[in-house]
Predicted model as a PDB file, atoms N, CA, C, CB and O in Angstrom, pLDDT in the B-factor column:
MODEL        1                                                                  
ATOM      1  N   UNK A   1      51.350 -28.232  58.770  1.00 56.00           N  
ATOM      2  CA  UNK A   1      50.731 -29.274  57.971  1.00 56.00           C  
ATOM      3  C   UNK A   1      51.044 -29.108  56.494  1.00 56.00           C  
ATOM      4  CB  UNK A   1      49.235 -29.277  58.185  1.00 56.00           C  
ATOM      5  O   UNK A   1      50.919 -30.059  55.724  1.00 56.00           O  
ATOM      6  N   UNK A   2      51.449 -27.915  56.092  1.00 58.00           N  
ATOM      7  CA  UNK A   2      51.802 -27.775  54.683  1.00 58.00           C  
ATOM      8  C   UNK A   2      52.932 -28.734  54.384  1.00 58.00           C  
ATOM      9  CB  UNK A   2      52.203 -26.311  54.335  1.00 58.00           C  
ATOM     10  O   UNK A   2      53.933 -28.799  55.098  1.00 58.00           O  
ATOM     11  N   UNK A   3      52.747 -29.460  53.332  1.00 60.00           N  
ATOM     12  CA  UNK A   3      53.707 -30.503  53.013  1.00 60.00           C  
ATOM     13  C   UNK A   3      54.447 -30.146  51.736  1.00 60.00           C  
ATOM     14  CB  UNK A   3      53.011 -31.866  52.872  1.00 60.00           C  
ATOM     15  O   UNK A   3      53.872 -29.592  50.799  1.00 60.00           O  
ATOM     16  N   UNK A   4      55.707 -30.469  51.717  1.00 58.00           N  
ATOM     17  CA  UNK A   4      56.426 -30.381  50.462  1.00 58.00           C  
ATOM     18  C   UNK A   4      56.032 -31.632  49.699  1.00 58.00           C  
ATOM     19  CB  UNK A   4      58.002 -30.262  50.664  1.00 58.00           C  
ATOM     20  O   UNK A   4      56.395 -32.748  50.070  1.00 58.00           O  
ATOM     21  N   UNK A   5      55.287 -31.426  48.634  1.00 59.00           N  
ATOM     22  CA  UNK A   5      54.723 -32.579  47.936  1.00 59.00           C  
ATOM     23  C   UNK A   5      55.793 -33.317  47.157  1.00 59.00           C  
ATOM     24  CB  UNK A   5      53.603 -32.143  46.999  1.00 59.00           C  
ATOM     25  O   UNK A   5      56.610 -32.721  46.455  1.00 59.00           O  
ATOM     26  N   UNK A   6      55.765 -34.594  47.299  1.00 62.00           N  
ATOM     27  CA  UNK A   6      56.659 -35.452  46.540  1.00 62.00           C  
ATOM     28  C   UNK A   6      55.982 -35.794  45.219  1.00 62.00           C  
ATOM     29  CB  UNK A   6      57.023 -36.743  47.339  1.00 62.00           C  
ATOM     30  O   UNK A   6      54.827 -35.433  44.989  1.00 62.00           O  
ATOM     31  N   UNK A   7      56.690 -36.472  44.381  1.00 64.00           N  
ATOM     32  CA  UNK A   7      56.084 -36.931  43.132  1.00 64.00           C  
ATOM     33  C   UNK A   7      54.923 -37.849  43.460  1.00 64.00           C  
ATOM     34  CB  UNK A   7      57.123 -37.654  42.232  1.00 64.00           C  
ATOM     35  O   UNK A   7      55.066 -38.785  44.246  1.00 64.00           O  
ATOM     36  N   UNK A   8      53.779 -37.582  42.859  1.00 65.00           N  
ATOM     37  CA  UNK A   8      52.588 -38.400  43.083  1.00 65.00           C  
ATOM     38  C   UNK A   8      52.218 -39.059  41.762  1.00 65.00           C  
ATOM     39  CB  UNK A   8      51.396 -37.544  43.644  1.00 65.00           C  
ATOM     40  O   UNK A   8      51.820 -38.366  40.826  1.00 65.00           O  
ATOM     41  N   UNK A   9      52.341 -40.383  41.664  1.00 69.00           N  
ATOM     42  CA  UNK A   9      51.953 -41.065  40.427  1.00 69.00           C  
ATOM     43  C   UNK A   9      50.499 -40.765  40.081  1.00 69.00           C  
ATOM     44  CB  UNK A   9      52.166 -42.584  40.558  1.00 69.00           C  
ATOM     45  O   UNK A   9      49.675 -40.522  40.963  1.00 69.00           O  
ATOM     46  N   UNK A  10      50.199 -40.786  38.804  1.00 67.00           N  
ATOM     47  CA  UNK A  10      48.866 -40.394  38.328  1.00 67.00           C  
ATOM     48  C   UNK A  10      47.740 -41.092  39.061  1.00 67.00           C  
ATOM     49  CB  UNK A  10      48.742 -40.675  36.863  1.00 67.00           C  
ATOM     50  O   UNK A  10      46.745 -40.450  39.397  1.00 67.00           O  
ATOM     51  N   UNK A  11      47.858 -42.353  39.314  1.00 67.00           N  
ATOM     52  CA  UNK A  11      46.786 -43.098  39.958  1.00 67.00           C  
ATOM     53  C   UNK A  11      46.541 -42.697  41.406  1.00 67.00           C  
ATOM     54  CB  UNK A  11      47.088 -44.551  39.899  1.00 67.00           C  
ATOM     55  O   UNK A  11      45.485 -42.988  41.966  1.00 67.00           O  
ATOM     56  N   UNK A  12      47.519 -42.027  42.011  1.00 82.00           N  
ATOM     57  CA  UNK A  12      47.380 -41.667  43.416  1.00 82.00           C  
ATOM     58  C   UNK A  12      46.863 -40.245  43.629  1.00 82.00           C  
ATOM     59  CB  UNK A  12      48.701 -41.826  44.106  1.00 82.00           C  
ATOM     60  O   UNK A  12      46.615 -39.842  44.765  1.00 82.00           O  
ATOM     61  N   UNK A  13      46.700 -39.490  42.558  1.00 83.00           N  
ATOM     62  CA  UNK A  13      46.181 -38.130  42.719  1.00 83.00           C  
ATOM     63  C   UNK A  13      44.830 -38.141  43.410  1.00 83.00           C  
ATOM     64  CB  UNK A  13      46.069 -37.433  41.362  1.00 83.00           C  
ATOM     65  O   UNK A  13      44.589 -37.350  44.321  1.00 83.00           O  
ATOM     66  N   UNK A  14      43.955 -39.025  42.986  1.00 83.00           N  
ATOM     67  CA  UNK A  14      42.618 -39.084  43.573  1.00 83.00           C  
ATOM     68  C   UNK A  14      42.702 -39.386  45.066  1.00 83.00           C  
ATOM     69  CB  UNK A  14      41.762 -40.146  42.862  1.00 83.00           C  
ATOM     70  O   UNK A  14      41.949 -38.813  45.854  1.00 83.00           O  
ATOM     71  N   UNK A  15      43.599 -40.269  45.460  1.00 86.00           N  
ATOM     72  CA  UNK A  15      43.747 -40.596  46.878  1.00 86.00           C  
ATOM     73  C   UNK A  15      44.290 -39.413  47.670  1.00 86.00           C  
ATOM     74  CB  UNK A  15      44.666 -41.802  47.051  1.00 86.00           C  
ATOM     75  O   UNK A  15      43.849 -39.156  48.790  1.00 86.00           O  
ATOM     76  N   UNK A  16      45.244 -38.695  47.089  1.00 87.00           N  
ATOM     77  CA  UNK A  16      45.791 -37.507  47.755  1.00 87.00           C  
ATOM     78  C   UNK A  16      44.710 -36.445  47.925  1.00 87.00           C  
ATOM     79  CB  UNK A  16      46.981 -36.932  46.955  1.00 87.00           C  
ATOM     80  O   UNK A  16      44.595 -35.837  48.989  1.00 87.00           O  
ATOM     81  N   UNK A  17      43.924 -36.223  46.887  1.00 90.00           N  
ATOM     82  CA  UNK A  17      42.849 -35.239  46.941  1.00 90.00           C  
ATOM     83  C   UNK A  17      41.824 -35.644  47.993  1.00 90.00           C  
ATOM     84  CB  UNK A  17      42.176 -35.087  45.561  1.00 90.00           C  
ATOM     85  O   UNK A  17      41.387 -34.821  48.798  1.00 90.00           O  
ATOM     86  N   UNK A  18      41.451 -36.905  47.978  1.00 90.00           N  
ATOM     87  CA  UNK A  18      40.477 -37.400  48.955  1.00 90.00           C  
ATOM     88  C   UNK A  18      40.999 -37.233  50.383  1.00 90.00           C  
ATOM     89  CB  UNK A  18      40.148 -38.879  48.683  1.00 90.00           C  
ATOM     90  O   UNK A  18      40.247 -36.865  51.286  1.00 90.00           O  
ATOM     91  N   UNK A  19      42.280 -37.504  50.580  1.00 92.00           N  
ATOM     92  CA  UNK A  19      42.885 -37.347  51.907  1.00 92.00           C  
ATOM     93  C   UNK A  19      42.735 -35.905  52.401  1.00 92.00           C  
ATOM     94  CB  UNK A  19      44.380 -37.748  51.871  1.00 92.00           C  
ATOM     95  O   UNK A  19      42.311 -35.671  53.532  1.00 92.00           O  
ATOM     96  N   UNK A  20      43.086 -34.941  51.543  1.00 94.00           N  
ATOM     97  CA  UNK A  20      43.023 -33.546  51.972  1.00 94.00           C  
ATOM     98  C   UNK A  20      41.584 -33.076  52.168  1.00 94.00           C  
ATOM     99  CB  UNK A  20      43.722 -32.655  50.958  1.00 94.00           C  
ATOM    100  O   UNK A  20      41.315 -32.288  53.075  1.00 94.00           O  
ATOM    101  N   UNK A  21      40.659 -33.544  51.339  1.00 94.00           N  
ATOM    102  CA  UNK A  21      39.255 -33.177  51.517  1.00 94.00           C  
ATOM    103  C   UNK A  21      38.699 -33.736  52.827  1.00 94.00           C  
ATOM    104  CB  UNK A  21      38.420 -33.682  50.335  1.00 94.00           C  
ATOM    105  O   UNK A  21      37.954 -33.054  53.530  1.00 94.00           O  
ATOM    106  N   UNK A  22      39.062 -34.971  53.149  1.00 95.00           N  
ATOM    107  CA  UNK A  22      38.631 -35.556  54.421  1.00 95.00           C  
ATOM    108  C   UNK A  22      39.224 -34.794  55.604  1.00 95.00           C  
ATOM    109  CB  UNK A  22      39.032 -37.037  54.494  1.00 95.00           C  
ATOM    110  O   UNK A  22      38.550 -34.573  56.610  1.00 95.00           O  
ATOM    111  N   UNK A  23      40.476 -34.400  55.477  1.00 96.00           N  
ATOM    112  CA  UNK A  23      41.149 -33.638  56.533  1.00 96.00           C  
ATOM    113  C   UNK A  23      40.439 -32.302  56.760  1.00 96.00           C  
ATOM    114  CB  UNK A  23      42.634 -33.401  56.171  1.00 96.00           C  
ATOM    115  O   UNK A  23      40.276 -31.864  57.899  1.00 96.00           O  
ATOM    116  N   UNK A  24      40.019 -31.657  55.664  1.00 96.00           N  
ATOM    117  CA  UNK A  24      39.267 -30.406  55.778  1.00 96.00           C  
ATOM    118  C   UNK A  24      37.957 -30.656  56.514  1.00 96.00           C  
ATOM    119  CB  UNK A  24      38.996 -29.796  54.379  1.00 96.00           C  
ATOM    120  O   UNK A  24      37.606 -29.928  57.442  1.00 96.00           O  
ATOM    121  N   UNK A  25      37.237 -31.695  56.091  1.00 96.00           N  
ATOM    122  CA  UNK A  25      35.942 -32.000  56.694  1.00 96.00           C  
ATOM    123  C   UNK A  25      36.067 -32.261  58.201  1.00 96.00           C  
ATOM    124  CB  UNK A  25      35.316 -33.213  56.004  1.00 96.00           C  
ATOM    125  O   UNK A  25      35.220 -31.831  58.984  1.00 96.00           O  
ATOM    126  N   UNK A  26      37.114 -32.960  58.591  1.00 97.00           N  
ATOM    127  CA  UNK A  26      37.315 -33.303  60.001  1.00 97.00           C  
ATOM    128  C   UNK A  26      37.744 -32.099  60.841  1.00 97.00           C  
ATOM    129  CB  UNK A  26      38.354 -34.402  60.122  1.00 97.00           C  
ATOM    130  O   UNK A  26      37.589 -32.103  62.062  1.00 97.00           O  
ATOM    131  N   UNK A  27      38.280 -31.074  60.186  1.00 96.00           N  
ATOM    132  CA  UNK A  27      38.874 -29.953  60.918  1.00 96.00           C  
ATOM    133  C   UNK A  27      38.291 -28.602  60.519  1.00 96.00           C  
ATOM    134  CB  UNK A  27      40.364 -29.936  60.700  1.00 96.00           C  
ATOM    135  O   UNK A  27      39.007 -27.601  60.483  1.00 96.00           O  
ATOM    136  N   UNK A  28      37.004 -28.569  60.224  1.00 96.00           N  
ATOM    137  CA  UNK A  28      36.371 -27.311  59.825  1.00 96.00           C  
ATOM    138  C   UNK A  28      36.507 -26.227  60.900  1.00 96.00           C  
ATOM    139  CB  UNK A  28      34.897 -27.547  59.516  1.00 96.00           C  
ATOM    140  O   UNK A  28      36.443 -25.037  60.591  1.00 96.00           O  
ATOM    141  N   UNK A  29      36.690 -26.624  62.129  1.00 97.00           N  
ATOM    142  CA  UNK A  29      36.829 -25.689  63.238  1.00 97.00           C  
ATOM    143  C   UNK A  29      38.220 -25.049  63.289  1.00 97.00           C  
ATOM    144  CB  UNK A  29      36.541 -26.399  64.546  1.00 97.00           C  
ATOM    145  O   UNK A  29      38.410 -24.042  63.971  1.00 97.00           O  
ATOM    146  N   UNK A  30      39.174 -25.615  62.587  1.00 97.00           N  
ATOM    147  CA  UNK A  30      40.564 -25.129  62.633  1.00 97.00           C  
ATOM    148  C   UNK A  30      40.944 -24.514  61.288  1.00 97.00           C  
ATOM    149  CB  UNK A  30      41.547 -26.286  62.997  1.00 97.00           C  
ATOM    150  O   UNK A  30      41.284 -25.223  60.341  1.00 97.00           O  
ATOM    151  N   UNK A  31      40.880 -23.197  61.221  1.00 97.00           N  
ATOM    152  CA  UNK A  31      41.120 -22.491  59.960  1.00 97.00           C  
ATOM    153  C   UNK A  31      42.533 -22.738  59.409  1.00 97.00           C  
ATOM    154  CB  UNK A  31      40.902 -20.996  60.158  1.00 97.00           C  
ATOM    155  O   UNK A  31      42.729 -22.790  58.195  1.00 97.00           O  
ATOM    156  N   UNK A  32      43.503 -22.889  60.299  1.00 96.00           N  
ATOM    157  CA  UNK A  32      44.882 -23.113  59.855  1.00 96.00           C  
ATOM    158  C   UNK A  32      45.016 -24.432  59.098  1.00 96.00           C  
ATOM    159  CB  UNK A  32      45.836 -23.102  61.054  1.00 96.00           C  
ATOM    160  O   UNK A  32      45.656 -24.485  58.048  1.00 96.00           O  
ATOM    161  N   UNK A  33      44.419 -25.482  59.623  1.00 95.00           N  
ATOM    162  CA  UNK A  33      44.485 -26.784  58.957  1.00 95.00           C  
ATOM    163  C   UNK A  33      43.749 -26.738  57.627  1.00 95.00           C  
ATOM    164  CB  UNK A  33      43.893 -27.886  59.854  1.00 95.00           C  
ATOM    165  O   UNK A  33      44.228 -27.281  56.632  1.00 95.00           O  
ATOM    166  N   UNK A  34      42.587 -26.092  57.605  1.00 97.00           N  
ATOM    167  CA  UNK A  34      41.829 -25.965  56.358  1.00 97.00           C  
ATOM    168  C   UNK A  34      42.658 -25.218  55.323  1.00 97.00           C  
ATOM    169  CB  UNK A  34      40.485 -25.237  56.601  1.00 97.00           C  
ATOM    170  O   UNK A  34      42.736 -25.642  54.170  1.00 97.00           O  
ATOM    171  N   UNK A  35      43.280 -24.106  55.722  1.00 96.00           N  
ATOM    172  CA  UNK A  35      44.116 -23.336  54.794  1.00 96.00           C  
ATOM    173  C   UNK A  35      45.282 -24.170  54.273  1.00 96.00           C  
ATOM    174  CB  UNK A  35      44.646 -22.070  55.478  1.00 96.00           C  
ATOM    175  O   UNK A  35      45.606 -24.121  53.086  1.00 96.00           O  
ATOM    176  N   UNK A  36      45.905 -24.930  55.157  1.00 94.00           N  
ATOM    177  CA  UNK A  36      47.034 -25.769  54.745  1.00 94.00           C  
ATOM    178  C   UNK A  36      46.595 -26.846  53.749  1.00 94.00           C  
ATOM    179  CB  UNK A  36      47.684 -26.423  55.972  1.00 94.00           C  
ATOM    180  O   UNK A  36      47.307 -27.132  52.786  1.00 94.00           O  
ATOM    181  N   UNK A  37      45.439 -27.432  53.982  1.00 95.00           N  
ATOM    182  CA  UNK A  37      44.931 -28.460  53.070  1.00 95.00           C  
ATOM    183  C   UNK A  37      44.596 -27.853  51.700  1.00 95.00           C  
ATOM    184  CB  UNK A  37      43.681 -29.144  53.674  1.00 95.00           C  
ATOM    185  O   UNK A  37      44.874 -28.455  50.663  1.00 95.00           O  
ATOM    186  N   UNK A  38      44.006 -26.674  51.706  1.00 96.00           N  
ATOM    187  CA  UNK A  38      43.711 -25.998  50.436  1.00 96.00           C  
ATOM    188  C   UNK A  38      45.005 -25.692  49.698  1.00 96.00           C  
ATOM    189  CB  UNK A  38      42.908 -24.695  50.675  1.00 96.00           C  
ATOM    190  O   UNK A  38      45.086 -25.869  48.482  1.00 96.00           O  
ATOM    191  N   UNK A  39      46.010 -25.236  50.422  1.00 94.00           N  
ATOM    192  CA  UNK A  39      47.326 -24.984  49.827  1.00 94.00           C  
ATOM    193  C   UNK A  39      47.876 -26.263  49.186  1.00 94.00           C  
ATOM    194  CB  UNK A  39      48.313 -24.451  50.897  1.00 94.00           C  
ATOM    195  O   UNK A  39      48.359 -26.239  48.054  1.00 94.00           O  
ATOM    196  N   UNK A  40      47.800 -27.365  49.914  1.00 92.00           N  
ATOM    197  CA  UNK A  40      48.319 -28.636  49.396  1.00 92.00           C  
ATOM    198  C   UNK A  40      47.542 -29.097  48.165  1.00 92.00           C  
ATOM    199  CB  UNK A  40      48.260 -29.716  50.483  1.00 92.00           C  
ATOM    200  O   UNK A  40      48.129 -29.651  47.236  1.00 92.00           O  
ATOM    201  N   UNK A  41      46.229 -28.873  48.149  1.00 94.00           N  
ATOM    202  CA  UNK A  41      45.426 -29.217  46.972  1.00 94.00           C  
ATOM    203  C   UNK A  41      45.836 -28.373  45.774  1.00 94.00           C  
ATOM    204  CB  UNK A  41      43.929 -29.026  47.265  1.00 94.00           C  
ATOM    205  O   UNK A  41      45.904 -28.875  44.652  1.00 94.00           O  
ATOM    206  N   UNK A  42      46.107 -27.105  46.005  1.00 94.00           N  
ATOM    207  CA  UNK A  42      46.553 -26.236  44.915  1.00 94.00           C  
ATOM    208  C   UNK A  42      47.910 -26.689  44.379  1.00 94.00           C  
ATOM    209  CB  UNK A  42      46.632 -24.775  45.390  1.00 94.00           C  
ATOM    210  O   UNK A  42      48.143 -26.662  43.170  1.00 94.00           O  
ATOM    211  N   UNK A  43      48.800 -27.104  45.274  1.00 90.00           N  
ATOM    212  CA  UNK A  43      50.115 -27.576  44.835  1.00 90.00           C  
ATOM    213  C   UNK A  43      49.979 -28.864  44.024  1.00 90.00           C  
ATOM    214  CB  UNK A  43      51.042 -27.804  46.051  1.00 90.00           C  
ATOM    215  O   UNK A  43      50.709 -29.061  43.053  1.00 90.00           O  
ATOM    216  N   UNK A  44      49.060 -29.735  44.409  1.00 89.00           N  
ATOM    217  CA  UNK A  44      48.804 -30.945  43.624  1.00 89.00           C  
ATOM    218  C   UNK A  44      48.338 -30.586  42.216  1.00 89.00           C  
ATOM    219  CB  UNK A  44      47.753 -31.829  44.322  1.00 89.00           C  
ATOM    220  O   UNK A  44      48.782 -31.180  41.234  1.00 89.00           O  
ATOM    221  N   UNK A  45      47.436 -29.604  42.129  1.00 90.00           N  
ATOM    222  CA  UNK A  45      46.916 -29.183  40.833  1.00 90.00           C  
ATOM    223  C   UNK A  45      48.036 -28.623  39.951  1.00 90.00           C  
ATOM    224  CB  UNK A  45      45.808 -28.133  41.019  1.00 90.00           C  
ATOM    225  O   UNK A  45      48.111 -28.934  38.763  1.00 90.00           O  
ATOM    226  N   UNK A  46      48.894 -27.806  40.534  1.00 90.00           N  
ATOM    227  CA  UNK A  46      50.013 -27.232  39.783  1.00 90.00           C  
ATOM    228  C   UNK A  46      50.969 -28.329  39.331  1.00 90.00           C  
ATOM    229  CB  UNK A  46      50.764 -26.190  40.636  1.00 90.00           C  
ATOM    230  O   UNK A  46      51.430 -28.325  38.190  1.00 90.00           O  
ATOM    231  N   UNK A  47      51.262 -29.257  40.218  1.00 85.00           N  
ATOM    232  CA  UNK A  47      52.153 -30.370  39.873  1.00 85.00           C  
ATOM    233  C   UNK A  47      51.575 -31.162  38.709  1.00 85.00           C  
ATOM    234  CB  UNK A  47      52.377 -31.296  41.092  1.00 85.00           C  
ATOM    235  O   UNK A  47      52.298 -31.527  37.782  1.00 85.00           O  
ATOM    236  N   UNK A  48      50.291 -31.424  38.753  1.00 86.00           N  
ATOM    237  CA  UNK A  48      49.631 -32.185  37.681  1.00 86.00           C  
ATOM    238  C   UNK A  48      49.680 -31.415  36.360  1.00 86.00           C  
ATOM    239  CB  UNK A  48      48.162 -32.496  38.062  1.00 86.00           C  
ATOM    240  O   UNK A  48      49.915 -32.007  35.307  1.00 86.00           O  
ATOM    241  N   UNK A  49      49.458 -30.095  36.409  1.00 87.00           N  
ATOM    242  CA  UNK A  49      49.515 -29.275  35.205  1.00 87.00           C  
ATOM    243  C   UNK A  49      50.912 -29.303  34.604  1.00 87.00           C  
ATOM    244  CB  UNK A  49      49.099 -27.834  35.515  1.00 87.00           C  
ATOM    245  O   UNK A  49      51.064 -29.393  33.386  1.00 87.00           O  
ATOM    246  N   UNK A  50      51.924 -29.227  35.446  1.00 84.00           N  
ATOM    247  CA  UNK A  50      53.306 -29.268  34.954  1.00 84.00           C  
ATOM    248  C   UNK A  50      53.608 -30.595  34.287  1.00 84.00           C  
ATOM    249  CB  UNK A  50      54.292 -29.025  36.096  1.00 84.00           C  
ATOM    250  O   UNK A  50      54.243 -30.633  33.233  1.00 84.00           O  
ATOM    251  N   UNK A  51      53.158 -31.681  34.893  1.00 80.00           N  
ATOM    252  CA  UNK A  51      53.389 -32.996  34.304  1.00 80.00           C  
ATOM    253  C   UNK A  51      52.678 -33.129  32.950  1.00 80.00           C  
ATOM    254  CB  UNK A  51      52.911 -34.097  35.265  1.00 80.00           C  
ATOM    255  O   UNK A  51      53.224 -33.697  32.004  1.00 80.00           O  
ATOM    256  N   UNK A  52      51.462 -32.600  32.875  1.00 79.00           N  
ATOM    257  CA  UNK A  52      50.730 -32.662  31.615  1.00 79.00           C  
ATOM    258  C   UNK A  52      51.381 -31.822  30.534  1.00 79.00           C  
ATOM    259  CB  UNK A  52      49.307 -32.211  31.819  1.00 79.00           C  
ATOM    260  O   UNK A  52      51.385 -32.221  29.369  1.00 79.00           O  
ATOM    261  N   UNK A  53      51.932 -30.668  30.889  1.00 84.00           N  
ATOM    262  CA  UNK A  53      52.563 -29.807  29.892  1.00 84.00           C  
ATOM    263  C   UNK A  53      53.874 -30.425  29.398  1.00 84.00           C  
ATOM    264  CB  UNK A  53      52.820 -28.406  30.477  1.00 84.00           C  
ATOM    265  O   UNK A  53      54.252 -30.225  28.243  1.00 84.00           O  
ATOM    266  N   UNK A  54      54.559 -31.162  30.246  1.00 79.00           N  
ATOM    267  CA  UNK A  54      55.803 -31.827  29.834  1.00 79.00           C  
ATOM    268  C   UNK A  54      55.489 -32.946  28.838  1.00 79.00           C  
ATOM    269  CB  UNK A  54      56.564 -32.397  31.071  1.00 79.00           C  
ATOM    270  O   UNK A  54      56.234 -33.163  27.883  1.00 79.00           O  
ATOM    271  N   UNK A  55      54.385 -33.652  29.068  1.00 73.00           N  
ATOM    272  CA  UNK A  55      54.022 -34.768  28.203  1.00 73.00           C  
ATOM    273  C   UNK A  55      53.522 -34.306  26.828  1.00 73.00           C  
ATOM    274  CB  UNK A  55      52.959 -35.613  28.877  1.00 73.00           C  
ATOM    275  O   UNK A  55      53.588 -35.058  25.856  1.00 73.00           O  
ATOM    276  N   UNK A  56      53.026 -33.080  26.752  1.00 66.00           N  
ATOM    277  CA  UNK A  56      52.477 -32.587  25.481  1.00 66.00           C  
ATOM    278  C   UNK A  56      53.497 -31.890  24.653  1.00 66.00           C  
ATOM    279  CB  UNK A  56      51.336 -31.664  25.724  1.00 66.00           C  
ATOM    280  O   UNK A  56      53.187 -31.421  23.558  1.00 66.00           O  
TER     281      UNK A  56                                                      
ENDMDL                                                                          
END                                                                             
Protein backbone atom coordinates (compact mmCIF):
# COMPACT_ATOMS: atom_id res chain seq x y z
CA UNK A 1 0.00 0.00 0.00
CA UNK A 2 2.94 2.33 0.34
CA UNK A 3 2.63 4.62 -2.58
CA UNK A 4 5.21 6.56 -4.45
CA UNK A 5 3.58 9.92 -4.04
CA UNK A 6 3.08 12.01 -7.10
CA UNK A 7 2.95 15.76 -7.10
CA UNK A 8 -0.09 16.81 -5.07
CA UNK A 9 -1.41 20.32 -5.78
CA UNK A 10 -1.87 22.42 -2.65
CA UNK A 11 -5.64 22.19 -2.67
CA UNK A 12 -5.55 18.40 -2.72
CA UNK A 13 -3.36 17.90 0.35
CA UNK A 14 -6.39 17.94 2.62
CA UNK A 15 -8.11 15.30 0.48
CA UNK A 16 -5.01 13.09 0.47
CA UNK A 17 -4.69 13.39 4.25
CA UNK A 18 -8.37 12.65 4.73
CA UNK A 19 -8.09 9.59 2.48
CA UNK A 20 -5.23 8.12 4.52
CA UNK A 21 -6.91 8.90 7.85
CA UNK A 22 -10.11 7.18 6.69
CA UNK A 23 -8.07 4.20 5.49
CA UNK A 24 -6.46 3.96 8.95
CA UNK A 25 -9.85 4.14 10.65
CA UNK A 26 -11.28 1.39 8.43
CA UNK A 27 -8.28 -0.89 8.96
CA UNK A 28 -7.34 -0.52 12.63
CA UNK A 29 -7.16 -4.32 12.80
CA UNK A 30 -4.42 -4.47 10.14
CA UNK A 31 -1.16 -3.05 11.48
CA UNK A 32 0.54 -3.22 8.06
CA UNK A 33 -2.05 -0.99 6.40
CA UNK A 34 -1.97 1.45 9.32
CA UNK A 35 1.84 1.62 9.12
CA UNK A 36 1.71 2.17 5.36
CA UNK A 37 -0.83 4.98 5.73
CA UNK A 38 1.29 6.66 8.41
CA UNK A 39 4.30 6.37 6.10
CA UNK A 40 2.33 7.98 3.27
CA UNK A 41 1.18 10.81 5.56
CA UNK A 42 4.78 11.46 6.56
CA UNK A 43 5.83 11.55 2.90
CA UNK A 44 3.07 14.08 2.19
CA UNK A 45 4.35 16.25 5.03
CA UNK A 46 7.93 16.08 3.73
CA UNK A 47 6.79 16.87 0.19
CA UNK A 48 4.85 19.89 1.46
CA UNK A 49 7.86 21.12 3.48
CA UNK A 50 10.09 20.84 0.42
CA UNK A 51 7.64 22.80 -1.70
CA UNK A 52 7.40 25.50 0.95
CA UNK A 53 11.18 25.80 1.27
CA UNK A 54 11.54 26.16 -2.52
CA UNK A 55 8.98 28.98 -2.56
CA UNK A 56 10.74 30.89 0.24
